[in-house]
C-alpha atoms as an extended CHARMM CRD file, in Angstrom:
* protein
*
       189  EXT
         1         1  MET       CA            -39.5570000000       42.8270000000      -36.2190000000  PROA      1               0.0000000000
         2         2  ARG       CA            -40.3810000000       41.8480000000      -39.7660000000  PROA      2               0.0000000000
         3         3  GLU       CA            -37.9560000000       39.0080000000      -40.3200000000  PROA      3               0.0000000000
         4         4  LEU       CA            -36.3500000000       36.2630000000      -38.2790000000  PROA      4               0.0000000000
         5         5  ALA       CA            -32.8380000000       37.5120000000      -39.0970000000  PROA      5               0.0000000000
         6         6  LEU       CA            -33.5510000000       40.5650000000      -36.9250000000  PROA      6               0.0000000000
         7         7  HSD       CA            -34.5140000000       38.2790000000      -34.0370000000  PROA      7               0.0000000000
         8         8  ILE       CA            -31.2360000000       36.4180000000      -34.5620000000  PROA      8               0.0000000000
         9         9  LEU       CA            -29.3710000000       39.7200000000      -34.4830000000  PROA      9               0.0000000000
        10        10  ASP       CA            -31.1500000000       40.6200000000      -31.2290000000  PROA      10              0.0000000000
        11        11  LEU       CA            -30.2770000000       37.2520000000      -29.6640000000  PROA      11              0.0000000000
        12        12  THR       CA            -26.6150000000       37.5560000000      -30.6230000000  PROA      12              0.0000000000
        13        13  GLN       CA            -26.5810000000       41.0320000000      -29.0620000000  PROA      13              0.0000000000
        14        14  ASN       CA            -27.9870000000       39.4680000000      -25.8670000000  PROA      14              0.0000000000
        15        15  SER       CA            -25.1680000000       36.9080000000      -25.9750000000  PROA      15              0.0000000000
        16        16  LEU       CA            -22.5750000000       39.6520000000      -26.3990000000  PROA      16              0.0000000000
        17        17  ARG       CA            -24.0140000000       41.6150000000      -23.4550000000  PROA      17              0.0000000000
        18        18  ALA       CA            -23.7220000000       38.3900000000      -21.4400000000  PROA      18              0.0000000000
        19        19  GLY       CA            -19.9770000000       38.3330000000      -22.1550000000  PROA      19              0.0000000000
        20        20  ALA       CA            -20.0100000000       35.4340000000      -24.6080000000  PROA      20              0.0000000000
        21        21  GLN       CA            -16.7640000000       34.6230000000      -26.3690000000  PROA      21              0.0000000000
        22        22  LEU       CA            -18.3540000000       31.8980000000      -28.5100000000  PROA      22              0.0000000000
        23        23  ILE       CA            -21.7680000000       32.2510000000      -30.1490000000  PROA      23              0.0000000000
        24        24  GLU       CA            -23.2660000000       29.5210000000      -32.3130000000  PROA      24              0.0000000000
        25        25  VAL       CA            -26.1510000000       30.3270000000      -34.6540000000  PROA      25              0.0000000000
        26        26  GLU       CA            -27.8020000000       27.2490000000      -36.1310000000  PROA      26              0.0000000000
        27        27  ILE       CA            -30.7140000000       27.2280000000      -38.5700000000  PROA      27              0.0000000000
        28        28  LEU       CA            -32.2840000000       23.9300000000      -39.5790000000  PROA      28              0.0000000000
        29        29  GLU       CA            -34.8650000000       23.9710000000      -42.3530000000  PROA      29              0.0000000000
        30        30  ASP       CA            -36.5600000000       20.7070000000      -43.3020000000  PROA      30              0.0000000000
        31        31  VAL       CA            -39.2380000000       21.2650000000      -45.9060000000  PROA      31              0.0000000000
        32        32  GLY       CA            -40.2870000000       17.5850000000      -45.8110000000  PROA      32              0.0000000000
        33        33  LEU       CA            -40.9140000000       17.8000000000      -42.0640000000  PROA      33              0.0000000000
        34        34  ASP       CA            -42.3380000000       21.3270000000      -42.4840000000  PROA      34              0.0000000000
        35        35  SER       CA            -39.9350000000       22.5630000000      -39.8240000000  PROA      35              0.0000000000
        36        36  LEU       CA            -37.6960000000       25.5620000000      -39.2270000000  PROA      36              0.0000000000
        37        37  VAL       CA            -35.6150000000       25.5830000000      -36.0460000000  PROA      37              0.0000000000
        38        38  ILE       CA            -33.3200000000       28.4090000000      -34.9830000000  PROA      38              0.0000000000
        39        39  THR       CA            -30.8920000000       27.8370000000      -32.1180000000  PROA      39              0.0000000000
        40        40  ILE       CA            -28.5400000000       30.3930000000      -30.5720000000  PROA      40              0.0000000000
        41        41  ARG       CA            -25.9730000000       28.9590000000      -28.1510000000  PROA      41              0.0000000000
        42        42  ASP       CA            -23.4680000000       31.0030000000      -26.1660000000  PROA      42              0.0000000000
        43        43  ASP       CA            -20.8780000000       30.6220000000      -23.4460000000  PROA      43              0.0000000000
        44        44  GLY       CA            -21.8540000000       33.8630000000      -21.7000000000  PROA      44              0.0000000000
        45        45  CYS       CA            -22.6000000000       34.3940000000      -18.0320000000  PROA      45              0.0000000000
        46        46  GLY       CA            -25.8890000000       32.4780000000      -18.1570000000  PROA      46              0.0000000000
        47        47  MET       CA            -28.9210000000       33.2350000000      -16.0210000000  PROA      47              0.0000000000
        48        48  GLU       CA            -29.9780000000       32.3110000000      -12.5240000000  PROA      48              0.0000000000
        49        49  GLN       CA            -33.2310000000       30.3320000000      -12.3170000000  PROA      49              0.0000000000
        50        50  ALA       CA            -35.1470000000       33.3540000000      -10.9810000000  PROA      50              0.0000000000
        51        51  LEU       CA            -34.2780000000       35.4640000000      -14.0330000000  PROA      51              0.0000000000
        52        52  LEU       CA            -34.8330000000       32.5350000000      -16.4050000000  PROA      52              0.0000000000
        53        53  GLU       CA            -38.3950000000       32.1810000000      -15.0760000000  PROA      53              0.0000000000
        54        54  ARG       CA            -39.1290000000       35.8780000000      -15.7980000000  PROA      54              0.0000000000
        55        55  VAL       CA            -37.1470000000       36.4480000000      -19.0060000000  PROA      55              0.0000000000
        56        56  LEU       CA            -40.1890000000       36.1140000000      -21.2880000000  PROA      56              0.0000000000
        57        57  ASP       CA            -41.9790000000       38.9170000000      -19.4350000000  PROA      57              0.0000000000
        58        58  PRO       CA            -41.5970000000       42.1000000000      -21.5270000000  PROA      58              0.0000000000
        59        59  PHE       CA            -41.0150000000       44.1160000000      -18.3540000000  PROA      59              0.0000000000
        60        60  THR       CA            -37.9840000000       42.0460000000      -17.3990000000  PROA      60              0.0000000000
        61        61  THR       CA            -34.6090000000       43.1550000000      -18.6930000000  PROA      61              0.0000000000
        62        62  THR       CA            -31.0370000000       43.2590000000      -17.4600000000  PROA      62              0.0000000000
        63        63  ARG       CA            -30.4070000000       46.4650000000      -19.4130000000  PROA      63              0.0000000000
        64        64  THR       CA            -30.1090000000       49.6820000000      -17.4650000000  PROA      64              0.0000000000
        65        65  THR       CA            -30.9220000000       51.9290000000      -20.4280000000  PROA      65              0.0000000000
        66        66  ARG       CA            -34.5830000000       50.9170000000      -20.5810000000  PROA      66              0.0000000000
        67        67  LYS       CA            -37.1760000000       49.0880000000      -18.5240000000  PROA      67              0.0000000000
        68        68  VAL       CA            -38.5400000000       46.7060000000      -21.1390000000  PROA      68              0.0000000000
        69        69  GLY       CA            -37.0470000000       43.7610000000      -22.9840000000  PROA      69              0.0000000000
        70        70  LEU       CA            -39.1870000000       42.8460000000      -25.9570000000  PROA      70              0.0000000000
        71        71  GLY       CA            -36.8310000000       40.6260000000      -27.9820000000  PROA      71              0.0000000000
        72        72  LEU       CA            -37.5880000000       37.2490000000      -26.4210000000  PROA      72              0.0000000000
        73        73  PRO       CA            -41.3380000000       37.8640000000      -25.9110000000  PROA      73              0.0000000000
        74        74  LEU       CA            -41.6890000000       38.9520000000      -29.5460000000  PROA      74              0.0000000000
        75        75  LEU       CA            -39.7730000000       35.9010000000      -30.7670000000  PROA      75              0.0000000000
        76        76  ARG       CA            -41.9740000000       33.6310000000      -28.6540000000  PROA      76              0.0000000000
        77        77  MET       CA            -45.0580000000       35.2850000000      -30.1390000000  PROA      77              0.0000000000
        78        78  ALA       CA            -43.6900000000       34.8570000000      -33.6880000000  PROA      78              0.0000000000
        79        79  ALA       CA            -42.9840000000       31.1630000000      -33.0540000000  PROA      79              0.0000000000
        80        80  GLU       CA            -46.3500000000       30.4540000000      -31.4710000000  PROA      80              0.0000000000
        81        81  ARG       CA            -48.1660000000       32.3360000000      -34.2340000000  PROA      81              0.0000000000
        82        82  SER       CA            -46.7230000000       29.8320000000      -36.7180000000  PROA      82              0.0000000000
        83        83  GLN       CA            -47.4280000000       26.6600000000      -34.6960000000  PROA      83              0.0000000000
        84        84  GLY       CA            -43.9980000000       26.6590000000      -33.0530000000  PROA      84              0.0000000000
        85        85  LYS       CA            -42.5310000000       27.3550000000      -29.6610000000  PROA      85              0.0000000000
        86        86  LEU       CA            -39.6330000000       29.0170000000      -27.8710000000  PROA      86              0.0000000000
        87        87  SER       CA            -37.4550000000       27.3440000000      -25.2720000000  PROA      87              0.0000000000
        88        88  ILE       CA            -34.6220000000       28.7490000000      -23.2000000000  PROA      88              0.0000000000
        89        89  SER       CA            -32.1200000000       26.9190000000      -21.0550000000  PROA      89              0.0000000000
        90        90  SER       CA            -29.3550000000       28.5730000000      -19.1340000000  PROA      90              0.0000000000
        91        91  THR       CA            -26.7180000000       27.7110000000      -16.5660000000  PROA      91              0.0000000000
        92        92  PRO       CA            -24.9640000000       30.4410000000      -14.5830000000  PROA      92              0.0000000000
        93        93  GLY       CA            -21.3320000000       30.6730000000      -15.6210000000  PROA      93              0.0000000000
        94        94  GLN       CA            -21.8120000000       28.3570000000      -18.6020000000  PROA      94              0.0000000000
        95        95  GLY       CA            -24.1410000000       30.0870000000      -21.0530000000  PROA      95              0.0000000000
        96        96  THR       CA            -27.5730000000       30.1000000000      -22.5910000000  PROA      96              0.0000000000
        97        97  VAL       CA            -29.3760000000       28.2290000000      -25.3640000000  PROA      97              0.0000000000
        98        98  VAL       CA            -32.4180000000       29.7650000000      -27.0640000000  PROA      98              0.0000000000
        99        99  THR       CA            -34.3630000000       27.5970000000      -29.5140000000  PROA      99              0.0000000000
       100       100  ALA       CA            -37.2750000000       28.8130000000      -31.6170000000  PROA      100             0.0000000000
       101       101  SER       CA            -39.2260000000       26.4300000000      -33.8150000000  PROA      101             0.0000000000
       102       102  PHE       CA            -41.7150000000       27.2520000000      -36.5460000000  PROA      102             0.0000000000
       103       103  GLN       CA            -43.9510000000       25.4170000000      -38.9760000000  PROA      103             0.0000000000
       104       104  HSD       CA            -41.9730000000       26.1280000000      -42.1350000000  PROA      104             0.0000000000
       105       105  SER       CA            -44.9560000000       26.5380000000      -44.4650000000  PROA      105             0.0000000000
       106       106  HSD       CA            -47.2020000000       28.4130000000      -42.0340000000  PROA      106             0.0000000000
       107       107  ILE       CA            -48.7050000000       31.5030000000      -43.6230000000  PROA      107             0.0000000000
       108       108  ASP       CA            -47.8950000000       33.5680000000      -40.5160000000  PROA      108             0.0000000000
       109       109  ARG       CA            -44.2240000000       32.5410000000      -40.3130000000  PROA      109             0.0000000000
       110       110  MET       CA            -41.9650000000       35.5220000000      -40.7730000000  PROA      110             0.0000000000
       111       111  PRO       CA            -39.4870000000       35.2470000000      -43.6460000000  PROA      111             0.0000000000
       112       112  LEU       CA            -35.9700000000       34.3230000000      -42.6070000000  PROA      112             0.0000000000
       113       113  GLY       CA            -34.6280000000       37.5360000000      -44.1230000000  PROA      113             0.0000000000
       114       114  ASP       CA            -31.0810000000       38.6170000000      -44.8940000000  PROA      114             0.0000000000
       115       115  MET       CA            -28.9630000000       36.0330000000      -43.0990000000  PROA      115             0.0000000000
       116       116  PRO       CA            -25.7570000000       36.8410000000      -45.0260000000  PROA      116             0.0000000000
       117       117  GLY       CA            -26.0620000000       40.5160000000      -44.0670000000  PROA      117             0.0000000000
       118       118  THR       CA            -27.0050000000       39.7020000000      -40.4790000000  PROA      118             0.0000000000
       119       119  MET       CA            -24.1280000000       37.2900000000      -39.9450000000  PROA      119             0.0000000000
       120       120  LEU       CA            -21.6650000000       39.6400000000      -41.6450000000  PROA      120             0.0000000000
       121       121  ALA       CA            -22.7500000000       42.4550000000      -39.3170000000  PROA      121             0.0000000000
       122       122  VAL       CA            -22.3710000000       40.2520000000      -36.2290000000  PROA      122             0.0000000000
       123       123  MET       CA            -18.9870000000       38.8510000000      -37.2750000000  PROA      123             0.0000000000
       124       124  ALA       CA            -17.4260000000       42.0890000000      -38.5220000000  PROA      124             0.0000000000
       125       125  SER       CA            -18.6110000000       44.2100000000      -35.6040000000  PROA      125             0.0000000000
       126       126  ASN       CA            -17.3480000000       41.7260000000      -33.0090000000  PROA      126             0.0000000000
       127       127  PRO       CA            -13.9710000000       40.5940000000      -34.3700000000  PROA      127             0.0000000000
       128       128  THR       CA            -12.6910000000       39.2260000000      -31.0520000000  PROA      128             0.0000000000
       129       129  VAL       CA            -15.7060000000       36.9620000000      -30.4650000000  PROA      129             0.0000000000
       130       130  ASP       CA            -15.7910000000       33.5180000000      -32.0850000000  PROA      130             0.0000000000
       131       131  ILE       CA            -18.9600000000       32.9970000000      -34.0980000000  PROA      131             0.0000000000
       132       132  VAL       CA            -20.1580000000       29.8230000000      -35.7810000000  PROA      132             0.0000000000
       133       133  TYR       CA            -23.0000000000       30.0360000000      -38.2960000000  PROA      133             0.0000000000
       134       134  ARG       CA            -24.5190000000       26.7470000000      -39.4900000000  PROA      134             0.0000000000
       135       135  HSD       CA            -27.4550000000       26.6520000000      -41.8470000000  PROA      135             0.0000000000
       136       136  ARG       CA            -29.0190000000       23.4880000000      -43.2280000000  PROA      136             0.0000000000
       137       137  VAL       CA            -31.8000000000       23.3940000000      -45.7920000000  PROA      137             0.0000000000
       138       138  ASN       CA            -32.8680000000       19.7810000000      -46.3060000000  PROA      138             0.0000000000
       139       139  ASP       CA            -29.6200000000       18.0320000000      -47.3430000000  PROA      139             0.0000000000
       140       140  ARG       CA            -27.6020000000       21.1950000000      -48.0910000000  PROA      140             0.0000000000
       141       141  VAL       CA            -25.3780000000       22.5500000000      -45.3100000000  PROA      141             0.0000000000
       142       142  TRP       CA            -23.3660000000       25.7870000000      -45.0910000000  PROA      142             0.0000000000
       143       143  GLU       CA            -21.0850000000       26.6630000000      -42.1960000000  PROA      143             0.0000000000
       144       144  VAL       CA            -18.8760000000       29.6270000000      -41.4050000000  PROA      144             0.0000000000
       145       145  ASP       CA            -16.6550000000       29.5290000000      -38.3210000000  PROA      145             0.0000000000
       146       146  THR       CA            -14.6500000000       32.6470000000      -37.5260000000  PROA      146             0.0000000000
       147       147  ARG       CA            -12.1190000000       30.5120000000      -35.6250000000  PROA      147             0.0000000000
       148       148  VAL       CA            -11.1540000000       28.8810000000      -38.9400000000  PROA      148             0.0000000000
       149       149  ILE       CA            -10.8110000000       32.2800000000      -40.6290000000  PROA      149             0.0000000000
       150       150  LYS       CA             -8.6520000000       33.5770000000      -37.7570000000  PROA      150             0.0000000000
       151       151  ALA       CA             -6.4840000000       30.4430000000      -37.8690000000  PROA      151             0.0000000000
       152       152  GLU       CA             -5.8260000000       31.0310000000      -41.5750000000  PROA      152             0.0000000000
       153       153  VAL       CA             -5.3930000000       34.8130000000      -41.5910000000  PROA      153             0.0000000000
       154       154  GLY       CA             -4.6220000000       35.7400000000      -37.9710000000  PROA      154             0.0000000000
       155       155  ASP       CA             -6.5510000000       36.9800000000      -34.9530000000  PROA      155             0.0000000000
       156       156  GLU       CA             -7.0570000000       40.3980000000      -36.5630000000  PROA      156             0.0000000000
       157       157  ALA       CA             -8.6530000000       38.8510000000      -39.6800000000  PROA      157             0.0000000000
       158       158  LEU       CA            -12.1140000000       40.3090000000      -39.1230000000  PROA      158             0.0000000000
       159       159  THR       CA            -10.7340000000       43.8360000000      -38.8790000000  PROA      159             0.0000000000
       160       160  LEU       CA             -9.2510000000       43.6690000000      -42.3870000000  PROA      160             0.0000000000
       161       161  PRO       CA            -11.4380000000       45.1240000000      -45.1750000000  PROA      161             0.0000000000
       162       162  VAL       CA            -10.2850000000       42.4870000000      -47.6880000000  PROA      162             0.0000000000
       163       163  VAL       CA            -11.3260000000       39.6750000000      -45.3150000000  PROA      163             0.0000000000
       164       164  ILE       CA            -14.6630000000       41.3210000000      -44.5900000000  PROA      164             0.0000000000
       165       165  GLN       CA            -15.3140000000       41.6540000000      -48.3340000000  PROA      165             0.0000000000
       166       166  TRP       CA            -14.3830000000       37.9950000000      -48.8500000000  PROA      166             0.0000000000
       167       167  LEU       CA            -16.6520000000       36.9880000000      -45.9560000000  PROA      167             0.0000000000
       168       168  LYS       CA            -19.5430000000       38.9390000000      -47.4870000000  PROA      168             0.0000000000
       169       169  SER       CA            -19.0800000000       37.0810000000      -50.7910000000  PROA      169             0.0000000000
       170       170  TYR       CA            -18.7280000000       33.7390000000      -49.0140000000  PROA      170             0.0000000000
       171       171  LEU       CA            -21.9220000000       34.2430000000      -46.9910000000  PROA      171             0.0000000000
       172       172  GLU       CA            -23.8170000000       35.2950000000      -50.1260000000  PROA      172             0.0000000000
       173       173  GLN       CA            -22.5420000000       32.2080000000      -51.9850000000  PROA      173             0.0000000000
       174       174  GLY       CA            -23.7600000000       30.0990000000      -49.0600000000  PROA      174             0.0000000000
       175       175  LYS       CA            -27.2370000000       31.5920000000      -49.3910000000  PROA      175             0.0000000000
       176       176  LYS       CA            -27.2910000000       30.8170000000      -53.1250000000  PROA      176             0.0000000000
       177       177  TYR       CA            -26.1440000000       27.2590000000      -52.4510000000  PROA      177             0.0000000000
       178       178  LEU       CA            -28.7890000000       26.7280000000      -49.7610000000  PROA      178             0.0000000000
       179       179  ASP       CA            -31.4120000000       28.0820000000      -52.1680000000  PROA      179             0.0000000000
       180       180  GLY       CA            -30.4860000000       25.3600000000      -54.6670000000  PROA      180             0.0000000000
       181       181  GLY       CA            -27.5900000000       26.8860000000      -56.5750000000  PROA      181             0.0000000000
       182       182  ALA       CA            -24.3370000000       25.2070000000      -57.5200000000  PROA      182             0.0000000000
       183       183  LEU       CA            -21.5330000000       24.9630000000      -54.9880000000  PROA      183             0.0000000000
       184       184  LEU       CA            -18.3400000000       26.7240000000      -56.0250000000  PROA      184             0.0000000000
       185       185  ASP       CA            -15.0450000000       25.1480000000      -55.0130000000  PROA      185             0.0000000000
       186       186  GLU       CA            -13.4740000000       28.4760000000      -54.1540000000  PROA      186             0.0000000000
       187       187  ILE       CA            -14.5190000000       32.0510000000      -53.8080000000  PROA      187             0.0000000000
       188       188  SER       CA            -11.8500000000       34.6070000000      -54.4960000000  PROA      188             0.0000000000
       189       189  GLY       CA            -12.1580000000       38.0820000000      -53.1080000000  PROA      189             0.0000000000
């Protein structure tokens, strides 16, 4: 994988396969502390301790379509290559938390990539799952919570093309804001 957004996409797919109904994606960037931390939290089926101990082995997977699971081992390698680490905690029946940390300025750290496109793909292709995306860059914070969108528009909100187009614009505005741009009061779509 060439960018961290693809790892995030892979982790959210793992959460969906685990039956999650709520997935939280949190990205914390602190340039002053030279830190980038990505956390994916879900309320899926969780993992037994035996599987949790083996999950970073590339030849361990719960999928039946193939015999290797490279997502977590590759993310661990990417984190360690940039002076970071990967941690996983899981409780059967309650969910899983995956946290990857990176030295923000490290020359070997993968770029974050297209987070607006990644989050749009996850949200629009899984309209019945609640997804929270929080991204902080220093003192700027952007959050999108599909539960809020559904409360305003209805449970079918993320199946409506006009809402998906609005969400795309909103996520892109969030990226611009996090990159130092002005915050707009409203985005019409």
